[in-house]
LONUMI-443209 format. One line per 2 residues: number of its first residue (from 1); for each residue x, y, z of N, C-alpha, C, O. Coordinates in nm, 4 decimals, decimal comma. Atoms other than C-alpha are relative to their C-alpha. Example, Ala and Ser with C-alpha at 12.3 -4.5 7.8 and 13.67 -1.06 7.14 Angstrom:
BEGIN
1 = 0,0890:-0,1190:0,0000:1,2300:-0,4500:0,7800:0,0900:0,1200:0,0000:0,1936:0,1181:0,0665 ~ -0,0820:-0,1190:-0,0060:1,3670:-0,1060:0,7140:-0,0770:0,1090:0,0730:-0,0261:0,2198:0,0899
//
This chain:
BEGIN
1 = 0,0845:-0,1164:0,0000:0,0000:0,0000:0,0000:0,0895:0,1232:0,0000:0,1723:0,1384:0,0898 ~ -0,0859:-0,1175:0,0076:0,1606:0,3296:-0,1069:-0,0462:0,1048:0,0996:-0,1657:0,1212:0,1244
3 = 0,0305:-0,1018:-0,0992:0,1811:0,6069:0,1487:-0,0840:0,1113:-0,0605:-0,1731:0,1643:0,0058 ~ 0,0745:-0,1075:0,0656:0,0500:0,8624:-0,1041:-0,1471:-0,0349:-0,0160:-0,2322:0,0537:-0,0081
5 = 0,1384:0,0405:0,0211:-0,2676:0,6582:-0,1637:-0,0662:-0,0468:0,1276:-0,1882:-0,0625:0,1321 ~ 0,0554:0,0497:-0,1247:-0,3115:0,5396:0,1910:-0,0659:0,1121:0,0779:-0,0084:0,2198:0,0939
7 = 0,0724:-0,0980:-0,0795:-0,5691:0,7247:0,3962:-0,0483:-0,0692:0,1254:-0,1035:-0,1790:0,1182 ~ 0,0437:0,0595:-0,1256:-0,6420:0,6568:0,7587:-0,1508:0,0084:0,0113:-0,2072:0,1175:0,0198
9 = 0,1453:0,0051:-0,0094:-1,0037:0,5442:0,7795:-0,0467:0,0636:0,1299:-0,1486:0,1326:0,1322 ~ 0,0391:-0,0565:-0,1298:-1,0166:0,6419:1,1461:0,0028:0,1519:-0,0043:-0,0880:0,2164:0,0482
11 = -0,0098:-0,1460:0,0065:-0,9020:0,9981:1,0740:-0,1128:0,0585:-0,0824:-0,1715:0,1597:-0,0442 ~ 0,1092:-0,0485:0,0833:-1,1553:1,0424:0,7952:-0,1316:-0,0164:0,0733:-0,2168:0,0722:0,0669
13 = 0,1226:0,0219:-0,0761:-1,4284:0,8927:1,0144:-0,0164:0,1067:0,1070:-0,1269:0,1567:0,1278 ~ 0,0086:-0,1039:-0,1015:-1,3458:1,1388:1,2905:-0,0352:0,1341:-0,0619:-0,1100:0,2121:-0,0030
15 = 0,0334:-0,1244:0,0684:-1,3604:1,4250:1,0408:-0,1493:0,0046:-0,0300:-0,2154:0,1056:-0,0058 ~ 0,1419:0,0056:0,0348:-1,7042:1,3134:0,9228:-0,0855:0,0133:0,1254:-0,1757:0,0969:0,1302
17 = 0,0802:-0,0023:-0,1204:-1,8426:1,2480:1,2690:0,0233:0,1264:0,0807:-0,0650:0,1705:0,1543 ~ -0,0312:-0,1218:-0,0736:-1,6718:1,5539:1,4103:-0,0752:0,1205:-0,0508:-0,0738:0,2249:0,0143
19 = 0,0733:-0,1139:0,0522:-1,8866:1,7775:1,1920:-0,1363:0,0150:0,0656:-0,2100:0,1084:0,0337 ~ 0,1280:-0,0091:-0,0694:-2,1859:1,7113:1,4183:0,0218:0,0730:0,1316:0,1080:0,0337:0,2102
21 = -0,0128:-0,0779:-0,1228:-2,2272:1,9671:1,6980:-0,1363:0,0459:0,0456:-0,2364:-0,0201:0,0177 ~ 0,1293:-0,0507:-0,0422:-2,4988:2,1770:1,8564:-0,0026:0,1513:-0,0075:0,0903:0,2183:0,0376
23 = 0,0293:-0,1424:0,0095:-2,6352:2,5231:1,7834:-0,1339:0,0125:-0,0702:-0,2201:-0,0735:-0,0521 ~ 0,1274:-0,0142:0,0688:-2,9165:2,6531:1,5656:0,0127:-0,0440:-0,1448:0,1217:-0,0411:-0,2018
25 = -0,0008:0,0460:0,1381:-3,0161:2,5218:1,2226:0,0155:0,1179:-0,0949:-0,0323:0,2277:-0,0662 ~ -0,0158:-0,1037:0,1003:-2,9182:2,7210:0,9145:-0,0632:-0,0459:-0,1299:-0,1174:-0,1562:-0,1372
27 = 0,0532:0,0403:0,1290:-3,0281:2,7182:0,5535:0,1112:0,0100:-0,1032:0,2046:0,0889:-0,0889 ~ -0,1021:0,0043:0,1040:-2,8266:2,6430:0,2429:-0,0134:0,1225:-0,0909:-0,1241:0,1703:-0,1161
29 = -0,0059:-0,1152:0,0896:-2,7230:2,9297:0,0147:-0,0777:-0,0335:-0,1281:-0,0526:-0,1370:-0,1898 ~ 0,0826:0,0236:0,1189:-2,9762:2,9583:-0,2723:0,0809:-0,0166:-0,1274:0,0325:-0,0774:-0,2229
31 = -0,0816:0,0111:0,1217:-2,6915:2,9830:-0,5255:0,0408:-0,1437:-0,0293:0,0821:-0,1731:-0,1415 ~ -0,0336:0,1398:0,0240:-2,6272:2,6084:-0,4811:-0,1093:-0,0740:-0,0771:-0,0805:-0,1741:-0,1427
33 = 0,1109:0,0735:0,0596:-2,9719:2,5080:-0,6114:-0,0016:0,0118:-0,1511:0,0330:0,1159:-0,2070 ~ 0,0156:-0,0005:0,1445:-3,0301:2,4112:-0,9733:0,0538:-0,1268:-0,0638:0,0937:-0,2217:0,0038
35 = -0,0526:0,1111:0,0801:-2,9240:2,1752:-1,2504:0,1339:0,0466:-0,0568:0,1397:0,1439:-0,1319 ~ -0,1360:-0,0362:0,0365:-2,5476:2,1884:-1,3076:0,0557:-0,1011:-0,0996:0,0354:-0,2214:-0,0832
37 = -0,0654:0,0901:0,0953:-2,3569:2,0443:-1,6052:0,1407:0,0503:-0,0285:0,1708:0,1683:-0,0106 ~ -0,1361:-0,0369:0,0355:-1,9951:2,0406:-1,7137:0,0864:-0,1224:-0,0171:0,0361:-0,2340:-0,0297
39 = -0,0943:0,1087:0,0192:-1,6862:1,8302:-1,7505:0,0832:-0,0238:0,1242:0,1029:0,0655:0,2065 ~ -0,0849:0,0365:-0,1128:-1,4698:1,6469:-1,5019:0,1026:-0,1028:-0,0440:0,0802:-0,1791:-0,1379
41 = -0,1024:0,1019:0,0204:-1,1531:1,4417:-1,4975:-0,0122:-0,0994:0,1142:-0,0106:-0,0623:0,2315 ~ 0,0149:0,1081:-0,0968:-1,1924:1,1070:-1,3229:0,1293:-0,0800:0,0019:0,1772:-0,1233:-0,1029
43 = -0,1166:0,0866:-0,0150:-0,8902:0,9206:-1,1885:-0,0420:-0,1171:0,0858:-0,0787:-0,1004:0,2021 ~ 0,0416:0,1231:-0,0670:-0,9682:0,5605:-1,0941:0,1240:-0,0753:0,0465:0,2138:-0,1031:-0,0329
45 = -0,1137:0,0707:-0,0578:-0,7259:0,3818:-0,8615:-0,0336:-0,1454:0,0315:0,0540:-0,2206:0,0742 ~ 0,0465:0,1316:-0,0437:-0,9304:0,0642:-0,8064:0,0727:-0,1161:-0,0668:0,0907:-0,2207:-0,0044
47 = -0,0619:0,1103:0,0741:-0,7544:-0,1467:-1,0701:0,1520:-0,0016:0,0119:0,2190:-0,0655:-0,0692 ~ -0,1459:-0,0028:-0,0152:-0,4016:-0,0776:-0,9449:0,0576:0,1286:-0,0524:0,0586:0,2296:0,0179
49 = -0,0576:-0,1201:0,0606:-0,2375:0,1690:-1,1826:-0,1115:0,1012:-0,0260:-0,2172:0,0637:-0,0767 ~ 0,1039:-0,1006:0,0214:-0,4317:0,4980:-1,1966:-0,0405:0,0090:-0,1471:0,0441:0,0077:-0,2366
51 = 0,0544:-0,0158:0,1340:-0,6568:0,5318:-1,5005:-0,0803:0,1302:0,0001:-0,1692:0,1489:0,0832 ~ 0,0654:-0,1302:0,0065:-0,7706:0,8821:-1,6006:-0,0880:0,0077:-0,1236:-0,0489:-0,0365:-0,2316
53 = 0,0937:-0,0165:0,1114:-1,0714:0,9627:-1,8191:-0,0807:0,1272:0,0214:-0,0956:0,1728:0,1347 ~ 0,0856:-0,1181:-0,0088:-1,2888:1,2645:-1,8947:-0,1452:-0,0438:-0,0070:-0,1803:-0,1372:-0,0790
55 = 0,1433:0,0311:-0,0037:-1,6613:1,2590:-1,8216:-0,0795:0,1292:-0,0053:-0,0345:0,2331:0,0429 ~ 0,0985:-0,1061:-0,0129:-1,9574:1,4869:-1,8729:-0,0751:-0,0289:0,1296:-0,1133:-0,1429:0,1556
57 = 0,0606:0,0184:-0,1312:-2,1135:1,5407:-1,5329:-0,1230:0,0884:0,0109:-0,1244:0,2011:-0,0388 ~ 0,1158:-0,0815:-0,0315:-2,4554:1,6589:-1,4252:-0,0314:-0,0159:0,1479:-0,0037:-0,1193:0,2086
59 = 0,0246:-0,0056:-0,1425:-2,5694:1,7527:-1,0788:-0,1281:0,0778:0,0224:-0,1458:0,1854:-0,0347 ~ 0,1191:-0,0731:-0,0430:-2,9056:1,8512:-0,9317:0,0093:0,0197:0,1500:0,0325:-0,0756:0,2244
61 = 0,0132:-0,0296:-0,1421:-2,9273:2,0229:-0,5955:-0,1378:0,0632:0,0146:-0,1646:0,1707:-0,0392 ~ 0,1401:-0,0400:-0,0100:-3,2913:2,0582:-0,4978:-0,0376:0,0288:0,1449:0,0028:-0,0425:0,2367
63 = 0,0534:-0,0317:-0,1321:-3,4598:2,2238:-0,2026:-0,1120:-0,0988:0,0321:-0,1944:-0,1317:-0,0533 ~ 0,1071:0,0868:-0,0494:-3,6798:1,9922:0,0026:-0,0495:0,0657:0,1286:0,0229:0,0712:0,2280
65 = 0,0509:-0,0695:-0,1176:-3,9027:2,1765:0,2465:0,0687:0,1347:0,0172:0,1114:0,1964:-0,0804 ~ -0,0538:-0,1326:-0,0279:-3,7700:2,4889:0,4163:0,1523:0,0009:0,0061:0,2159:0,0816:-0,0616
67 = -0,1449:-0,0011:-0,0207:-3,4132:2,4027:0,5230:0,0686:-0,1296:-0,0406:0,1847:-0,1501:-0,0055 ~ -0,0572:0,1279:0,0413:-3,3549:2,0576:0,3688:0,0299:0,0032:-0,1495:-0,0216:0,0884:-0,2219
69 = -0,0336:0,0076:0,1419:-3,2076:1,9595:0,0314:0,0425:-0,1419:-0,0353:0,0740:-0,2225:0,0522 ~ -0,0524:0,1265:0,0496:-3,1125:1,6620:-0,1843:0,0955:0,0285:-0,1142:0,0856:0,1310:-0,1817
71 = -0,1002:-0,0128:0,1053:-2,8231:1,6098:-0,4244:-0,0049:-0,1259:-0,0844:0,0018:-0,2367:-0,0313 ~ -0,0005:0,1120:0,0935:-2,8391:1,3881:-0,7344:0,1130:0,0223:-0,0996:0,1291:0,1322:-0,1525
73 = -0,1144:-0,0079:0,0913:-2,5335:1,3138:-0,9507:-0,0222:-0,0907:-0,1196:-0,0915:-0,1919:-0,1094 ~ 0,0025:0,0854:0,1178:-2,4997:1,1737:-1,3013:0,1280:0,0173:-0,0795:0,1935:0,1212:-0,0712
75 = -0,1196:-0,0057:0,0845:-2,2159:1,0932:-1,5434:-0,0328:-0,0549:-0,1374:-0,1135:-0,1470:-0,1507 ~ 0,0110:0,0515:0,1360:-2,1977:1,0429:-1,9182:0,1400:-0,0087:-0,0586:0,2200:0,0835:-0,0429
77 = -0,1302:0,0196:0,0614:-1,8979:0,9049:-2,1051:-0,0175:-0,0017:-0,1515:-0,1117:-0,0628:-0,2019 ~ -0,0011:0,0051:0,1459:-1,8253:0,9641:-2,4754:0,1131:-0,0918:-0,0423:0,2292:-0,0679:-0,0091
79 = -0,1048:0,0907:0,0448:-1,6419:0,6746:-2,6371:0,0734:0,0642:-0,1172:0,0113:0,1253:-0,2041 ~ -0,0801:-0,0654:0,1029:-1,3571:0,7903:-2,8593:-0,0111:-0,0702:-0,1349:0,0033:-0,0060:-0,2389
81 = 0,0014:0,0732:0,1268:-1,3947:0,5167:-3,1208:-0,1293:0,0185:-0,0785:-0,1262:0,0153:-0,2015 ~ 0,1278:-0,0089:0,0706:-1,7636:0,5632:-3,2039:-0,0729:0,1316:0,0231:-0,1842:0,1503:-0,0262
83 = 0,0654:-0,1269:-0,0321:-1,8396:0,9142:-3,0732:-0,1411:-0,0257:0,0540:-0,2379:0,0377:0,0119 ~ 0,1291:0,0417:-0,0551:-2,1187:0,7554:-2,8730:-0,0068:0,0380:0,1472:0,0890:0,0180:0,2219
85 = 0,0171:-0,0378:-0,1396:-2,2556:0,8856:-2,5454:-0,0690:-0,1134:0,0751:-0,1728:-0,1644:0,0327 ~ 0,0539:0,1081:-0,0820:-2,3185:0,6259:-2,2760:-0,0298:0,0558:0,1380:0,0595:0,1089:0,2041
87 = 0,0348:-0,0445:-0,1344:-2,5075:0,7147:-1,9595:0,0490:-0,1032:0,0992:0,0124:-0,2204:0,0916 ~ -0,0543:0,0904:-0,1001:-2,3212:0,5651:-1,6673:-0,0850:0,0044:0,1260:-0,1252:-0,0998:0,1776
89 = 0,0815:-0,0178:-0,1200:-2,5148:0,7053:-1,3722:-0,0930:0,1184:-0,0255:-0,0709:0,2264:0,0292 ~ 0,0861:-0,1142:0,0303:-2,7980:0,9194:-1,5104:-0,0833:0,0417:0,1210:-0,1151:-0,0402:0,2072
91 = 0,0927:-0,0471:-0,1018:-3,0083:1,1354:-1,2826:-0,1383:-0,0465:-0,0420:-0,1788:-0,0263:-0,1564 ~ 0,1338:0,0462:0,0322:-3,3514:0,9818:-1,2667:-0,0589:-0,0819:0,1124:-0,0137:-0,0747:0,2267
93 = 0,0738:0,0758:-0,1009:-3,5856:0,7459:-1,0870:0,0876:-0,1004:0,0737:0,0612:-0,1309:0,1900 ~ -0,0835:0,1017:-0,0639:-3,3100:0,4915:-1,0152:0,1088:0,0597:0,0891:0,1785:-0,0135:0,1593
95 = -0,1044:-0,0647:-0,0804:-3,0821:0,7472:-0,8481:-0,0319:-0,0130:0,1480:-0,1483:-0,0128:0,1881 ~ 0,0163:0,0050:-0,1449:-3,0261:0,7182:-0,4751:-0,0310:0,1405:0,0491:0,0465:0,2337:0,0276
97 = 0,0410:-0,1303:-0,0520:-3,2117:1,0028:-0,3081:0,0291:0,0046:0,1490:-0,0226:-0,0764:0,2259 ~ -0,0243:-0,0247:-0,1414:-3,0761:1,1262:0,0219:-0,0388:0,1433:0,0280:0,0152:0,2367:-0,0313
99 = 0,0420:-0,1334:-0,0389:-3,2512:1,4193:0,1799:0,0817:0,0411:0,1224:0,0826:-0,0284:0,2240 ~ -0,0799:-0,0532:-0,1100:-3,0220:1,6261:0,4012:-0,0869:0,0967:0,0791:-0,1353:0,1968:0,0265
101 = 0,0843:-0,0806:-0,0876:-3,2119:1,7710:0,6961:0,0855:0,0675:0,1064:0,1879:0,0123:0,1466 ~ -0,0784:-0,0683:-0,1035:-3,0882:2,0263:0,9530:0,0154:-0,0889:0,1235:-0,0770:-0,1615:0,1604
103 = -0,0243:0,0832:-0,1181:-2,9319:1,8603:1,2575:0,0167:0,0822:0,1264:0,0753:0,0358:0,2242 ~ -0,0039:-0,0805:-0,1203:-2,9628:2,1449:1,5023:0,1274:0,0784:0,0170:0,1527:0,1329:0,1244
105 = -0,1215:-0,0801:-0,0048:-2,6325:2,3102:1,4198:-0,0026:0,0985:-0,1154:-0,0719:0,0760:-0,2146 ~ -0,0034:-0,0996:0,1052:-2,5586:2,6149:1,2110:0,0645:-0,0582:-0,1255:0,1774:-0,1071:-0,1213
107 = -0,0507:0,0434:0,1307:-2,5155:2,5189:0,8443:0,0500:-0,1432:-0,0019:0,1529:-0,1721:-0,0629 ~ -0,0342:0,1428:0,0006:-2,5035:2,1424:0,9082:-0,1273:-0,0816:-0,0174:-0,2325:-0,0494:0,0378
109 = 0,1136:0,0859:0,0316:-2,7317:1,8671:0,7799:0,0427:-0,1452:0,0083:0,1619:-0,1758:0,0052 ~ -0,0279:0,1435:0,0000:-2,7598:1,4877:0,7989:-0,1062:-0,0696:-0,0843:-0,2191:-0,0223:-0,0966
111 = 0,0922:0,0832:0,0771:-2,9192:1,2212:0,5797:0,0089:-0,1422:0,0535:0,1182:-0,1912:0,0820 ~ 0,0094:0,1370:-0,0509:-3,0317:0,8768:0,6977:0,0863:-0,0180:0,1238:0,1946:-0,0762:0,1181
113 = -0,0776:0,0021:-0,1243:-2,9166:0,9066:1,0549:0,0206:-0,1403:0,0552:0,1173:-0,1636:0,1278 ~ -0,0169:0,1374:-0,0481:-2,9682:0,5339:1,1254:0,0861:-0,0759:-0,1007:0,0388:-0,1117:-0,2086
115 = -0,0947:0,0632:0,0924:-2,6627:0,3707:0,9671:0,0022:-0,1519:0,0125:0,0885:-0,2166:-0,0468 ~ -0,0047:0,1440:-0,0240:-2,7473:0,0172:1,0782:-0,0652:-0,0813:-0,1110:-0,0456:-0,2027:-0,1160
117 = 0,0688:0,0748:0,1053:-2,9579:-0,0768:0,7731:0,0901:-0,0147:-0,1216:0,0830:0,0641:-0,2159 ~ -0,0962:0,0221:0,1085:-2,6868:-0,2158:0,5466:-0,0702:-0,0356:-0,1305:-0,0195:-0,0040:-0,2381
119 = 0,0704:0,0447:0,1203:-2,9443:-0,3618:0,3035:-0,0352:0,1173:-0,0918:-0,0385:0,1000:-0,2136 ~ 0,0367:-0,1148:0,0833:-3,0427:-0,0109:0,1837:0,1195:0,0543:-0,0771:0,1014:0,1133:-0,1836
121 = -0,1246:-0,0412:0,0646:-2,6786:0,0667:0,0922:0,0034:0,1490:-0,0373:0,0818:0,1887:-0,1235 ~ -0,0003:-0,1428:0,0282:-2,7579:0,4401:0,0897:0,1091:0,0717:0,0780:0,1626:0,1731:0,0334
123 = -0,1013:-0,0636:-0,0826:-2,5157:0,5219:0,3659:-0,0559:0,1117:0,0845:-0,1704:0,1541:0,0688 ~ 0,0330:-0,1139:-0,0844:-2,5212:0,7934:0,6239:0,0736:0,1196:-0,0554:0,1908:0,1095:-0,0916
125 = -0,0634:-0,1175:0,0569:-2,4514:1,1431:0,5047:-0,0043:0,1185:0,0933:-0,0994:0,1368:0,1692 ~ -0,0080:-0,1236:-0,0756:-2,3425:1,4658:0,6668:0,0414:0,1090:-0,0966:0,1247:0,0860:-0,1844
127 = -0,0342:-0,1134:0,0853:-2,3241:1,8061:0,5000:0,0230:0,1227:0,0869:-0,0401:0,1400:0,1912 ~ -0,0201:-0,1273:-0,0678:-2,1900:2,1404:0,6096:0,0572:0,1018:-0,0987:0,1121:0,0660:-0,2029
129 = -0,0538:-0,1072:0,0819:-2,0931:2,4761:0,4646:0,1301:0,0501:0,0600:0,1406:0,0712:0,1808 ~ -0,1258:-0,0657:-0,0352:-1,7386:2,6107:0,4735:0,0095:0,1216:-0,0903:0,0660:0,1136:-0,1994
131 = 0,0050:-0,1190:0,0844:-1,7886:2,9631:0,3427:-0,0867:-0,0287:-0,1218:-0,2042:-0,0626:-0,1078 ~ 0,0730:0,0259:0,1236:-1,8910:2,9219:-0,0222:0,0172:-0,1418:-0,0508:0,0019:-0,1662:-0,1705
133 = -0,0196:0,1392:0,0401:-1,8226:2,5463:-0,0248:-0,0961:-0,0897:0,0764:-0,1018:-0,0861:0,1993 ~ 0,0873:0,1007:-0,0589:-2,0820:2,2747:0,0359:0,0781:-0,1311:0,0048:0,1173:-0,1846:-0,0988
135 = -0,0759:0,1237:-0,0209:-1,9061:1,9692:0,1810:-0,0984:-0,1088:0,0411:-0,1757:-0,0910:0,1352 ~ 0,0863:0,1128:-0,0335:-2,0876:1,6344:0,1845:0,0877:-0,1234:0,0149:0,1677:-0,1559:-0,0728
137 = -0,0707:0,1251:-0,0276:-1,9459:1,3172:0,3409:-0,1035:-0,1090:0,0194:-0,1984:-0,0919:0,0960 ~ 0,0925:0,1133:-0,0106:-2,1243:0,9824:0,3017:0,0799:-0,1238:0,0383:0,1825:-0,1536:-0,0230
139 = -0,0621:0,1233:-0,0462:-2,0289:0,6640:0,4866:-0,0925:-0,1153:-0,0324:-0,2106:-0,1121:0,0023 ~ 0,0762:0,1214:0,0261:-2,1444:0,3234:0,3606:0,0796:-0,1205:0,0472:0,2027:-0,1200:0,0464
141 = -0,0592:0,1275:-0,0385:-2,0777:-0,0272:0,4872:-0,0790:-0,1070:-0,0727:-0,2007:-0,1152:-0,0567 ~ 0,0741:0,1016:0,0741:-2,1628:-0,3194:0,2592:-0,0188:-0,1257:0,0851:0,0271:-0,1314:0,1992
143 = 0,0335:0,1224:-0,0730:-2,2823:-0,6675:0,3615:0,1241:-0,0761:0,0471:0,1162:-0,1530:0,1429 ~ -0,1243:0,0680:-0,0381:-1,9195:-0,7912:0,3807:0,0820:0,0822:0,0994:0,1885:0,0384:0,1428
145 = -0,0713:-0,0838:-0,0944:-1,8152:-0,5059:0,6111:0,0967:0,0982:-0,0630:0,1665:0,1700:0,0086 ~ -0,0872:-0,0956:0,0687:-1,6255:-0,3072:0,3476:-0,0548:0,1410:0,0215:-0,1744:0,1648:0,0044
147 = 0,0414:-0,1358:-0,0330:-1,6337:0,0630:0,4396:0,0451:0,0965:-0,1081:0,1598:0,0932:-0,1528 ~ -0,0311:-0,1008:0,1011:-1,6498:0,3465:0,1892:-0,0427:0,1368:0,0512:-0,1528:0,1539:0,1035
149 = 0,0326:-0,1395:-0,0281:-1,6360:0,7192:0,2524:0,0108:0,0755:-0,1312:0,1110:0,0662:-0,2022 ~ -0,0008:-0,0875:0,1165:-1,7290:0,9571:-0,0261:-0,0059:0,1415:0,0529:-0,0986:0,1782:0,1250
151 = -0,0056:-0,1395:-0,0438:-1,6301:1,3172:0,0345:-0,0015:0,0886:-0,1236:0,0842:0,0767:-0,2111 ~ 0,0156:-0,0874:0,1151:-1,7465:1,5828:-0,2103:-0,0013:0,1452:0,0460:-0,0680:0,1810:0,1430
153 = -0,0033:-0,1444:-0,0269:-1,6699:1,9540:-0,2086:-0,0518:0,0704:-0,1247:-0,0033:0,0473:-0,2354 ~ 0,0567:-0,0781:0,1094:-1,8779:2,1887:-0,4229:0,0184:0,1474:0,0355:-0,0517:0,2007:0,1215
155 = -0,0364:-0,1382:-0,0330:-1,7278:2,5394:-0,4217:-0,0600:0,0960:-0,1015:-0,0370:0,0824:-0,2217 ~ 0,0558:-0,1019:0,0875:-1,9215:2,8358:-0,5619:0,1120:0,0886:-0,0534:0,1992:0,1324:0,0217
157 = -0,0948:-0,0908:0,0637:-1,7180:3,0409:-0,8097:-0,0793:0,1020:-0,0811:-0,2016:0,0913:-0,0902 ~ 0,0693:-0,0985:0,0845:-1,8000:3,3389:-1,0336:-0,0622:-0,0658:-0,1223:-0,1634:-0,0179:-0,1735
159 = 0,0460:0,0666:0,1218:-1,8483:3,0963:-1,3255:-0,0867:-0,1231:0,0247:-0,1392:-0,1797:-0,0711 ~ 0,0779:0,1208:-0,0265:-2,0299:2,8090:-1,1499:0,0395:-0,0657:0,1301:0,0489:-0,0009:0,2344
161 = -0,0419:0,0770:-0,1164:-1,9254:2,5353:-0,9114:0,1227:-0,0829:-0,0375:0,1249:-0,1504:-0,1404 ~ -0,1166:0,0878:0,0135:-1,5853:2,3712:-0,8776:-0,0277:-0,1215:0,0881:-0,0569:-0,1075:0,2069
163 = 0,0321:0,1240:-0,0708:-1,6359:2,0067:-0,7772:0,1251:-0,0845:0,0174:0,2027:-0,1021:-0,0765 ~ -0,1021:0,1024:-0,0216:-1,3895:1,7676:-0,6175:-0,0631:-0,1112:0,0830:-0,1431:-0,0860:0,1731
165 = 0,0652:0,1182:-0,0547:-1,4801:1,4151:-0,5121:0,1075:-0,1034:0,0311:0,1931:-0,1312:-0,0529 ~ -0,0911:0,1080:-0,0385:-1,2854:1,1471:-0,3232:-0,0832:-0,1194:0,0451:-0,1746:-0,1040:0,1261
167 = 0,0593:0,1242:-0,0516:-1,3973:0,7854:-0,2778:0,1125:-0,0803:0,0633:0,2109:-0,1148:-0,0021 ~ -0,0996:0,0741:-0,0763:-1,2016:0,6021:-0,0093:-0,0653:-0,1296:0,0457:-0,1646:-0,1265:0,1185
169 = 0,0554:0,1296:-0,0361:-1,2679:0,2292:0,0308:0,1013:-0,0757:0,0838:0,2147:-0,0982:0,0417 ~ -0,0857:0,0710:-0,0953:-1,1233:0,0440:0,3282:0,1355:0,0682:0,0166:0,2394:0,0024:0,0216
171 = -0,1211:-0,0765:-0,0246:-0,8694:0,3216:0,3778:0,0842:0,0314:-0,1221:0,1871:0,0978:-0,1093 ~ -0,0754:-0,0236:0,1235:-0,7498:0,3311:0,0136:-0,0768:0,0940:-0,0923:-0,1974:0,0784:-0,1113
173 = 0,0617:-0,0869:0,0988:-0,8176:0,6099:-0,2349:-0,0367:-0,0833:-0,1222:0,0506:-0,1415:-0,1865 ~ 0,0477:0,0791:0,1139:-1,0316:0,4418:-0,5030:-0,0294:0,0870:-0,1218:-0,0116:0,0430:-0,2353
175 = 0,0351:-0,0870:0,1119:-1,1417:0,7408:-0,7133:0,0122:0,1454:0,0425:-0,0187:0,1820:0,1559 ~ -0,0057:-0,1442:-0,0204:-1,0775:1,1131:-0,7452:-0,0587:0,0652:-0,1241:-0,0238:0,0286:-0,2363
177 = 0,0643:-0,0707:0,1107:-1,2898:1,3457:-0,9600:0,0137:0,1490:0,0258:-0,0033:0,1954:0,1385 ~ -0,0093:-0,1444:-0,0130:-1,2355:1,7148:-1,0280:-0,0520:0,0639:-0,1280:-0,0182:0,0209:-0,2383
179 = 0,0543:-0,0666:0,1171:-1,4246:1,9489:-1,2574:-0,0696:0,1294:0,0349:-0,0752:0,1700:0,1510 ~ 0,0736:-0,1246:-0,0162:-1,6214:2,2672:-1,3098:-0,1351:-0,0140:-0,0678:-0,1444:-0,0623:-0,1807
181 = 0,1360:0,0108:0,0511:-1,9972:2,2849:-1,3588:-0,0643:0,1375:-0,0071:-0,0309:0,2276:0,0699 ~ 0,0731:-0,1249:0,0178:-2,2282:2,5619:-1,4782:-0,1479:-0,0265:0,0255:-0,2000:-0,1309:-0,0138
183 = 0,1419:0,0155:-0,0322:-2,5856:2,6138:-1,3551:-0,0830:0,0316:-0,1239:-0,1012:0,1484:-0,1580 ~ 0,0777:-0,0213:0,1217:-2,7972:2,5629:-1,6686:-0,1428:0,0421:0,0321:-0,2088:0,1031:-0,0520
185 = 0,1336:-0,0450:-0,0409:-3,1226:2,6193:-1,4766:-0,0015:0,1507:0,0116:-0,0937:0,2157:-0,0375 ~ -0,0086:-0,1449:-0,0197:-3,0145:2,9715:-1,3810:0,0150:0,0704:-0,1338:-0,0429:0,1770:-0,1546
187 = -0,0222:-0,0627:0,1305:-2,8984:3,0448:-1,7380:-0,1290:0,0118:-0,0798:-0,1491:0,1102:-0,1510 ~ 0,1245:-0,0011:0,0768:-3,2397:2,9582:-1,8834:-0,0948:0,1092:0,0480:-0,1765:0,1589:-0,0295
189 = 0,0933:-0,0967:-0,0553:-3,4177:3,2016:-1,6533:0,0564:0,1420:0,0025:-0,0174:0,2368:0,0293 ~ -0,0567:-0,1357:-0,0083:-3,1743:3,4954:-1,6703:-0,0074:0,0719:-0,1317:0,0359:0,1867:-0,1419
//
């Protein structure tokens, strides 16, 4: 296991769980809401040697109720040999929906607080704001006990949102994604 790719699961778990505190509930910045599209570079480490590919990415951040929200992600890959678009994880009815609800702290939310139901495989999620960045961490444990943490940062910029995504499985970096997205919902109405 290389030191550069090795990540301490305990340290990441403490970071995720450490984001829960107590104060008053806040609301998410309205600029995060909408349908976002753009490109991203995906680096996959799961097969040993890193493999990098470009993907078209879409993201929906939707308000649910007064102070709650949900995030849906999708990816599309264009094959170079046939110029064909293949939906890998489209946004739609089959997408995993996690509603993030206020947890009694300023600018912090949680989704599926009961993490004991492994069969649902949705994981437990925590979200918080760091200035103009929405940080979401999701912890899942599969039926074999394999643990995965997905940490996503969505930073508001003048041109859209800068996205970075880390998937860590059993303490090893499995995937890293970085890209920039533009809010196409806002563009249609302006």
